[in-house]
C-alpha positions in Angstrom: 166.2 165.2 401.5 170.0 165.1 401.5 171.8 161.8 400.8 175.5 161.2 400.8 176.4 158.7 398.0 180.2 158.1 397.8 181.7 161.5 397.7 178.6 163.5 396.7 175.7 165.0 398.5 172.5 164.4 396.5 169.6 166.7 396.9 166.6 164.5 396.6 163.1 165.8 395.8 160.1 164.5 394.0 159.5 160.9 395.2 157.7 158.9 392.6 158.1 161.8 390.1 161.9 161.4 390.5 161.6 157.7 389.6 159.7 158.7 386.4 162.3 161.4 385.5 165.2 159.0 386.1 163.6 156.1 384.2 163.6 153.9 387.3 160.7 151.4 387.4 158.1 151.8 390.1 158.3 148.1 391.0 161.7 148.8 392.6 160.0 150.7 395.4 156.9 148.4 395.7 158.2 144.9 395.1 161.9 145.0 395.9 163.7 144.5 399.2 166.9 146.2 400.4 169.1 143.6 398.7 167.5 144.4 395.3 168.2 148.1 395.7 171.8 147.4 396.8 172.2 145.1 393.8 170.8 147.8 391.5 173.4 150.3 392.8 176.2 147.8 392.6 175.2 147.1 389.0 175.2 150.9 388.3 178.7 151.2 389.7 179.9 148.2 387.7 178.8 149.9 384.5 180.0 153.4 385.5 182.4 153.9 388.5 181.3 157.6 388.5 177.6 156.7 388.3 176.7 159.1 391.1 178.3 162.0 389.2 177.4 161.1 385.6 173.7 160.1 386.3 172.7 162.2 389.3 169.0 161.8 388.8 169.1 158.1 388.6 171.5 158.0 391.6 169.1 160.2 393.5 166.2 157.9 392.6 168.0 154.8 393.8 169.2 156.6 396.9 165.6 157.6 397.7 164.5 154.0 397.4 167.5 152.8 399.5 166.5 155.3 402.2 162.9 154.0 402.2 164.1 150.4 402.6 166.9 151.0 405.1 166.6 154.5 406.7 170.2 155.1 405.6 171.1 158.6 404.4 174.7 157.8 403.5 176.1 155.0 401.4 179.5 154.2 399.8 180.0 151.8 397.0 183.6 150.9 396.2 185.3 148.3 394.0 187.0 145.4 395.9 189.3 144.5 393.0 191.1 146.5 390.3 189.1 145.1 387.5 185.4 145.0 388.4 183.3 142.6 386.3 180.4 141.8 388.6 178.2 143.5 391.3 179.7 141.1 393.9 183.0 143.0 393.4 181.4 146.3 394.6 181.6 146.5 398.3 179.2 148.8 400.2 178.5 150.4 403.6 175.4 152.2 404.7 175.0 154.7 407.5 172.4 156.9 409.1 174.2 160.1 409.9 173.1 163.4 411.5 171.3 165.8 409.2 173.5 168.7 410.4 176.6 166.8 409.1 174.9 166.3 405.7 174.0 170.0 405.6 177.5 171.0 406.4 178.8 168.6 403.6 176.2 170.1 401.2 177.5 173.6 402.0 181.1 172.5 401.5 180.2 170.7 398.2 178.5 173.9 397.0 181.8 175.8 397.7 183.9 173.1 396.0 185.6 172.1 399.2 184.1 168.7 400.1 186.7 165.9 400.0 186.6 162.2 400.3 189.1 162.4 403.2 186.7 164.7 405.1 183.8 162.3 404.5 185.9 159.3 405.6 187.1 161.1 408.8 183.6 162.3 409.8 181.4 159.3 408.8 183.0 156.1 407.7 185.9 156.0 410.2 183.4 156.2 413.0 181.1 153.5 411.9 182.0 149.9 412.7 182.4 147.9 409.6 
C-alpha cells in the first residue's frame, strides 16, 4: 500500500507485523477511533517535526491504522504556530487520492524529484479545506 504522509510516500506492508516492528501497541487498531490515531500522529509530530522521515516504520504503522479508520491514503500534519507545544497546535488534512497519483509520486520520490509544491498542486490545492 502507498500512503502519502506530508511530503513522503510510505510503502506500507505487513499489517499487524508492522505494528510489532514499529513498537505500536495493537490496541491502537482494535480499541481506538479515528480521533485517537490523529492524536497519536499529532503527538509524534510535536516530538519530531520530521517524524515521517526519522521514524518511517512507526509513521507507516500509524498511517496504516489511519487508513483502516478513515480510508484516507494521504495526510498532512503541519504546525499552526511557530513554537509547537501541544498536539492541538498541529493541524491536519486527510484525503483519499487516486492510486495512480501516489504511484507517480512514488516514482518521483525514488528519483529524488518529488517536491512539496508538486504535492500541494496535485492534492491539497484541489481538496476543500
